[in-house]
N, C-alpha and C positions, 0 to 999 in steps of 0.2 A: 239465666240461671245465676250468673255471678252475683245479680243484685240480691236475689233470694238469699245466698250465702252472706252477703254484707249485712243484710237486715237481720238474720239469724244470729249473726255474731254480735252486732249491736245489741239485740235483746237479750242476748246472754250475759252481756258486759253490765247492762243496766238492771238484770234480775234482782238482785239484792235489794236495789232501790225500791223496785216494782213491789216486790214482797213486803217490804217494810209497810209502804203504804197502803198495801192491800190489808195487812193485819191491823195496823194502827189507825187509819183513817178510811178504810173500806172502799179504797178507790181501785179502780181497774178489775173488780171482782166480776161485774156484770158484762153478759153478751161476749164472754169468751170465745165461745163456739162461733159465733157471727164475726168476730174480729180475726181470728187465727185460721178459720176453715172457711169463712163465706156461707156458713149456715144461715143465711139470712136473704130476704125476709121468709119466714117459714111459711106464711101465708100469702106467697107471690100469686098464686092464681086468684085469690079473692082480692087482692089489691088491684089486679088487671079486669077481674071481671068481664064485662061485655065490651070494654073499652077498645076502640081501634088503635088507640096509641098509648105508650107508656113513656114517662118521663121521670127520671130518678134524679132528685134535688138533693145535694149535699151541703150540709152547713156544718162547720167543724165544731162551734160551740155555742153558748148562749148569744153571743153579740149577731153572729150570722144567723141563728135561727130566727131572731127576731125581725130579719128582713124579709123572711119568707110568708108570713101570713097574707099581706097584701097581694104578693106575687101571686100565691095560690088562689086567692079569691078571684083575681082576674083571670088566670087560667080557667078555672071552672065556670067563669061566667061567660066566656068569650069561646071557650073551647070544652064544651062539655064532653066531647068524645075521648078526651084525655085522661088516664088514670096517672095518679102522681104517687110515687113513694120517696120517702124523705128518710135521710140519713144523718147521724150526728157522730161525731168521736169521743165525746166527753160524756160522763154521767149527767151533769146540770144541762148539757144541750138536749140530750136524749130525753130528759124528763120533761123539760120545757117543749120540746118538739111534739110529745105526748098531749101535752095540756092542749096545746093548739091544733092538733089534727088527729088526735085520736090514737089508741094503741095499734090499731090494725094496720096502718101503713108507715110506721116508725121504726126503724131498726138501727143497730150500730154499724158504722161504716167499716169494711174489712181493712185490715192492715194491707200494706202494699205488697203481699207475696201474691205471686201470680196464681197460684192455685185458689186462694180465697177471693181475689177479685173476678176470676173468670167464673167461679161458682154463683156469685153474686149476679153476674150479668147474664148468665145463663137463666137462672132463677126468674129474674125481671124482665127478661127479654125487651128492655128497653131500647128506644131509638134515638134517646137523647140523655146525655149525663150533664147536668148543670151544676157547676162548682161555684159557691159563693165566694167572692173576692179573689182567692187562689189557694188550691190545695193541688200543688204541684206533684203528685206522686207518678213516677215513669211508667212502672208496671199497670197502674190502675188507667192510665191515659191510652197507652199502647194497646192494653187488652180489650179496652173499649171500641178503639178503632179496629180491631181485627175482629171483634163482635157486630161490625157494621153499626156502631152507635157513635154518633157525632158527639163531641165533648166542646162544651161553651162554658166560658167565666162570665159571672155577672158581678156588678160592682167591683170590677177588677181594680187594685190598687198595687202598685209596686214601688217601693220606696227606692230611692237612690242607693241606699245601703244594701238593700236585698238584691236588686238588680246587679250590682258589681259582684256579689257573692255567687249568684247565679251563672255570670260570665265567667267567672274563675274556673268553673266546672263545665264550660261550653260543650266538651266533647261528648259529656253524658246527657246534658239537659237541652242542648239546642235543638235535638230531634224532638224532644217532649214539648216544647214550646211549638215547634212547627206543626205538629198534629191537633192543635187546637183550632176548632173549625170557626170559632168566633169569641171574641172578647169584647165584652162592653166596659169600657173603663169610666173611672169616676171622673179624670180629667186629662188634658193633653199631656201632660207630663208622665201619667202613667202609660199613657197610649205609645209614646215615644220609647219608653222603656220596655215594653211587652215587644214593641217591633225590633228593638235593638237586641232583645234576648232571643229572637227567632220566629216570631209570629209572622205570617205574611201579612204585609200592610192592609191589603183589602179585606182581611178578616179582623181587623181592629176598627171599633167605632166608639166613640166618647158618648155616653148614655147619661152621664151625670151621676151622682151619688144616690143611690137608693136611699140612704140615711137621711137626706132631706125630705122626701117623700114619707118616710117611716115616723119622722118627727111628729109629735103632737100637735094638734091645732087649737085646742082649747082646755082649759081647766075644768070646765063644767061637765064632766062625766060622772057616771055612778062609780067609776073605780076611784077617782080623786075623792069625790064627796065622802066615799065610805071611809077612806083612810083620814080624811080631816075629822071626821065624827068620832073614829077611833082614837085618835091622837089627843083628843081633849084639848083641840087648839081653839084659843079665843081670838076674837079679831084684832085684839092689841098685840098679839104675838108677832115675831118676824122669825120665820124659821130658817135655819141655816142647814143644808143637806151636803154631806160630804160622801159621795157614791163612787163605788167601783175601787175601794180603798186596797192598798197592798200594806205589807209590813212597815211599819214606821209611819205611816199618814195618819192612823188613828190617833196615835199618841200626840203627834203634833196637832190634830184638830182638838184635842182634849184640852191641852194647854191653852191653846188660843181661845177656847170657850170659857174654860174656868177663869181667865183674865179679863175677859170681856162681860161676862154675865153680871157681874158685880155693878158695873157702870151701866149695863144695858139690861134691866130685868125682864125686857120684852123679848129677849134671844133665847131661842130653843135650838137645840143640834139634834140631827137625825144621821147616823152612821150606817153605812151599807158596805161591808166588807165584800170583795170580789169572790173569795173562795170560801167554801162550806167549812172545809176543815179548820179555818181559823175564827170561826164564830165563838167558840168558848173562850179563846185567847183574847178576844176584843171584849167580851163580856168581863174577863177578869181585869183587863185594862182599865175599863170604865170604872171598875170598883176601886182599884188602887188609886184612882184619882179624886176617891171622896164622892163619887158620884153613883147614883142608882141606875142599872142598865134596865131598861123596860124592853123585854125580848118579844118581838113580833110573834114568835112562833109559841109563846107561853100565854098571850093574852088575846085570844080571839074574839072576846066579847068587846063591847063598845065600853069605853071609859064612863065611869060615873062621876068623876073628879075632873078638875082642870089639871093639864100638863104643867107641873112644877118645874122650876128652874134646875134644881139638882138632879133632875131625870133626864137621862139620854136614851132615846129611842134606838134601839139596835134591830135592823133588820135583818134577822138570820133565818132567812126564806130566799128562795129563788124566783126569779121572773117578776119582781115586784118593783124594782127600782125605776122603772118607767113613770109608774103612778105617783111614787114619793117625790119624784121631781116636781110634779104637778101640785104637791102640797107645800112646796118650798117657795121662800122668796129670793133667798139667797143659795147659789149652787157652786160647790166646788167638785170638778171632776178628777177623781183618782187615779193612780197609777202614773202620775205625770211629776211626781217629785223624786222618783227613783230611776230605775233602768228599763222599767215596762214599757214606755212608750206612749202612755195615756190611754184613755178610753174614749167612748163617744161623748161628744159634748153637744151635739144638735137635739138631745131629748130636753134637757134643760132649757135650751135657747128656744126650742118651738114653744115650751109655755111662757116664755117672756121672763124666765129667771134672770137675775144678775149673775152671770156665769164668769167663773174663775177657772183657771188650771196652771199647773205647774210649768218649770222649764222644759220638760222633757215630753214633747207630744209626736214624736217622729211616725207613730202609727196613723195619725190624723193630721199630718203637718200642713197639707193644702187646706183642708177645713178650719184648722187652728188659724192659719194666716189669714182666711177670708174673714173670720170672725173679727179678728183683731183690725184689719185694714178698715172694716165698716163700724169701728168702735162699738162693737156688740159684744165683746167679752174682754177680760184682763188677764194677762199672763204675770203671774207672780214668781218671783225667784226662789223664796224660801219663807221660813214661818213668820219673820218679821213682816215680810210684805203681805204675806196673807192675813195676818192680824190688822194691818191697815186698810185692806180691802174690805174685810168685813165689818171694821169700825166704820168705815165710810158709807158702806151700805145702810148702815143704822142710823147715822147721824145726817146723812144727805139721801133721804128716801127719793126724792125727784130725781137725784142723778141715778140711783140704782134702778129706778123705773125705766128712766130713759135708756139705760143701757140694756135692760130686758126688752124694750120696744124695739130698738135696733136689731136685736138677735132674732126676735120673731119675725121682723121684716125681711131679713137676710135669708132666713129658712124659706118663707114664702115664695121669695123670688127665684129659689133655685128647685123648686118642685117639678115633677114632670119626668123624673126617671124610670119611674116604673112602666109606663106605657111606651117608652122606648125600648126598654129591656124586651118587653112582650113581643113588641114588633120584630126585635132582632131575633128571637127565638121561634116565633110563631107566625103563620103555618111555616114550617120548615120540613121539607121531604127528606127521606132518608137518603142520603149521599152514596155514591157507589166507593168501595173499598180503595183508598189511596195511600199507599205506604210513604211515609216521610222518609227522605233520605238519610 
């Protein structure tokens, strides 16, 4: 009960900000009944159908949703008796999940109010709740256990900072960790931290990172080729993509691009902001730099003309970044020059791009270190070093290609996590209720 009161107080405190974003940016408007009351999924019976078992997969946002298609494909191929329901917490994650899996089995995850999660669990009648990476909500995990639904974490990652914070609230959260039936970790460091936070050692497995398996294998796909044609790219162009950008990173990229393009007429720039509400801001930023934004959302037909140097392609759509990395020769992964902690650098690595990222990659610390150790990516400290990196990729193409080849080889060496994850989860029998101490 006290958790519900704490959540209600927190929600009341942030309600002015929530209302502002609802009105100005349209965020948080959708799925209110599903989030607050657990009125989801409305078509639970249709999701289950005649299936013998039901599994609820939860992915908080776009990055986690992108891990699920291959997992779902393997579930369906190896265990057709299983029905799958998929939830997400954000609008962008929800829309991408619907694109991947259809409308009928995708819903908004309930907030961690006990009545909301209980109703969702009752509707779904699932025997497993699978959390992508880590969504540690005490009521959700406790109510799932009470409903005889086992709880599993896949692609588990837990930074040293996050583990320390969880341990500061051990009285509240240790029992939540102890209720996890299994955790498939990305690496041994994460496994040790999960155990230190309260997960039983026998319930922790190192499966590797699904992001390695999920990384692309080839540029020769319909999706990449369509975007090459749409962009008006010529063989002599060298394309630089700065993806998952946060505030301040676009301005930095535009300054670097403007300085380099006069010396390197072959250089072209693609910007992919992380958040929908910043698309207009970034378009205005491109114009203020004296360049022309070519907006993906407003140019659906294939270009008739060549892509000019004073044009910057702005990807103001959701779920496309993966394919735009495949269009590019040079890649800079955003969210790494501020306090965000970086984004997934394995997608451009899988294509064999010359990969760079900024100084802050705490969210992908192990992967970043692996890439750097294998001489498969470059960490740059600031705008000056970023400019040096892009310039070097333009003047020494052989070195850039070698960097990309090393990245591709590293990704291929670490594939295999999906099968280990499926083996960890299935076949799993319903466990008798065991309340954590």
